[in-house]
C-alpha positions, -999 to 999 in steps of 0.1 A, spaced: -4 -2 -6 27 25 7 49 17 -22 17 21 -44 9 54 -33 45 67 -33 42 59 -70 5 75 -71 28 108 -60 57 104 -80 32 100 -107 12 134 -97 48 149 -92 62 141 -125 29 155 -140 33 184 -125 64 193 -138 61 187 -174 29 204 -169 47 235 -157 74 234 -184 49 226 -215 33 266 -200 68 279 -195 71 273 -237 39 299 -240 49 322 -205 77 333 -212 79 341 -251 46 362 -239 61 377 -207 93 387 -234 68 405 -258 50 423 -230 84 437 -212 101 446 -238 71 463 -255 73 488 -222 109 492 -232 133 522 -241 151 515 -276 185 506 -255 171 482 -232 160 455 -259 188 454 -282 195 420 -260 157 409 -251 159 399 -215 129 392 -194 141 420 -170 116 445 -157 120 483 -180 142 508 -163 116 535 -170 80 527 -185 78 539 -221 40 539 -227 45 564 -261 56 528 -277 23 521 -286 8 556 -299 42 557 -319 31 523 -336 -5 537 -338 3 560 -359 39 548 -375 17 514 -385 -11 521 -391 -25 501 -368 -61 516 -363 -68 516 -399 -56 477 -398 -74 478 -370 -111 481 -388 -98 463 -417 -97 430 -396 -127 429 -378 -145 439 -408 -126 409 -429 -128 388 -390 -162 401 -379 -183 396 -410 -164 362 -416 -172 349 -389 -210 356 -388 -215 342 -421 -195 315 -415 -214 302 -382 -245 311 -391 -243 288 -428 -221 265 -409 -245 254 -383 -274 258 -405 -258 229 -428 -241 211 -401 -281 203 -390 -291 192 -425 -265 171 -426 -269 156 -390 -307 154 -393 -312 140 -426 -286 106 -426 -289 98 -462 -263 89 -479 -260 110 -499 -254 139 -471 -237 116 -457 -210 121 -486 -220 158 -487 -214 162 -456 -174 146 -466 -171 166 -492 -175 196 -475 -155 186 -445 -123 173 -460 -118 208 -467 -96 208 -436 -73 188 -448 -70 193 -489 -44 214 -497 -56 253 -517 -45 251 -550 -33 287 -558 -34 293 -589 -67 288 -597 -84 301 -566 -66 334 -585 -79 330 -619 -109 327 -602 -106 357 -574 -97 379 -609 -121 364 -626 -148 371 -602 -133 408 -597 -136 400 -561 -90 407 -557 -86 437 -536 -119 435 -523 -133 436 -488 -158 407 -506 -136 388 -518 -111 385 -482 -144 379 -462 -157 351 -491 -122 332 -488 -124 340 -447 -157 321 -451 -149 293 -470 -122 285 -451 -135 278 -419 -165 268 -428 -154 226 -429 -143 230 -397 -169 248 -380 -191 226 -401 -175 194 -379 -174 214 -348 -210 216 -347 -224 191 -367 -215 173 -334 -225 189 -313 -263 187 -334 -254 150 -337 -268 152 -294 -296 165 -296 -321 140 -290 -338 138 -325 -370 132 -302 -374 168 -291 -374 177 -329 -407 147 -331 -421 168 -300 -415 202 -314 -434 190 -350 -464 171 -335 -470 207 -315 -470 228 -344 -433 238 -350 -428 248 -390 -391 237 -393 -380 274 -395 -400 274 -357 -374 241 -352 -343 259 -354 -341 289 -338 -367 278 -310 -355 252 -301 -321 234 -315 -301 267 -319 -310 278 -284 -295 241 -273 -261 248 -295 -253 278 -280 -223 263 -266 -209 249 -299 -220 284 -315 -202 299 -297 -171 276 -293 -170 282 -335 -177 316 -335 -142 322 -313 -124 297 -329 -131 308 -363 -125 346 -351 -98 340 -345 -79 319 -375 -98 348 -397 -78 376 -375 -48 354 -379 -48 352 -416 -15 358 -434 -18 348 -464 -47 355 -478 -41 390 -477 -7 391 -484 -19 373 -524 -54 389 -526 -50 428 -511 -33 448 -534 -34 481 -510 -21 494 -483 -53 510 -466 -69 472 -470 -46 451 -450 -58 440 -417 -35 442 -392 -12 404 -398 -1 426 -429 4 458 -412 31 439 -390 48 427 -410 51 455 -435 64 475 -397 86 444 -387 105 456 -420 111 493 -414 115 491 -380 133 451 -377 156 465 -346 137 484 -329 122 453 -312 98 477 -286 81 494 -315 80 456 -327 68 436 -295 45 475 -292 29 461 -327 30 424 -317 11 427 -286 -17 456 -299 -22 426 -324 -26 405 -304 -49 421 -280 -82 419 -298 -80 378 -301 -70 377 -265 -103 395 -253 -126 376 -278 -113 340 -258 -115 356 -228 -150 368 -233 -160 333 -251 -139 313 -225 -169 295 -203 -188 284 -231 -161 271 -246 -169 235 -231 -191 205 -239 -225 201 -245 -248 211 -229 -282 190 -245 -278 161 -219 -309 156 -198 -329 172 -224 -352 144 -227 -362 130 -187 -389 101 -187 
């Protein structure tokens, strides 16, 4: 008994050590960026974890002005916000239909959509399509690209949640006189709150951090999102790490806030116990 308890204690200690090591790989780079964002030019040459000798808050105003972050922030919010709302809206509808219609053809269609998560993008064909549709260098084009990129994963996530909702709820609602639209909006959709927020937060993070699509299909700096603004700013001020860290911190701040606001919903489905007796 004593040896088994010692083994369990050693396992717990080992797991905690591994967890701390894994956490430090994330915490240290973040702390490095935060601390150096408040330092003067001369202090950031070595990029250490020491506290700033003088806290320089003007780095952020300099970055916003010289990096054109205000305009880029508006662009990123437009692209990521609109892309997320449209993707989650249509993805939830598609996932509900795929989950409830269990025919072979519908399953094949679902698999075709979900395969978009692993199939590589053919940029030659995509570029020709964007040019022919006159969608290059437009907000609509980027939003549609974001939707195309995020829809497979969104459908995959919400499909798993919808599958946990008992079909008996649908049948009971139809017997009570619900139309298909009322069934979805009043019965199913409220039960998908966790799935909607989860997929919405993940979709927003991916859209906000997207770099390749804006780089290829946005040709003017006035339309650049914050990811391209950071890339351009780094090229101009590659030796001023305090400004670069301030730029990176401002770029990451919105997604951190979005995650913190939605983290309590990023949990398992809440449909357990929906049908009793």
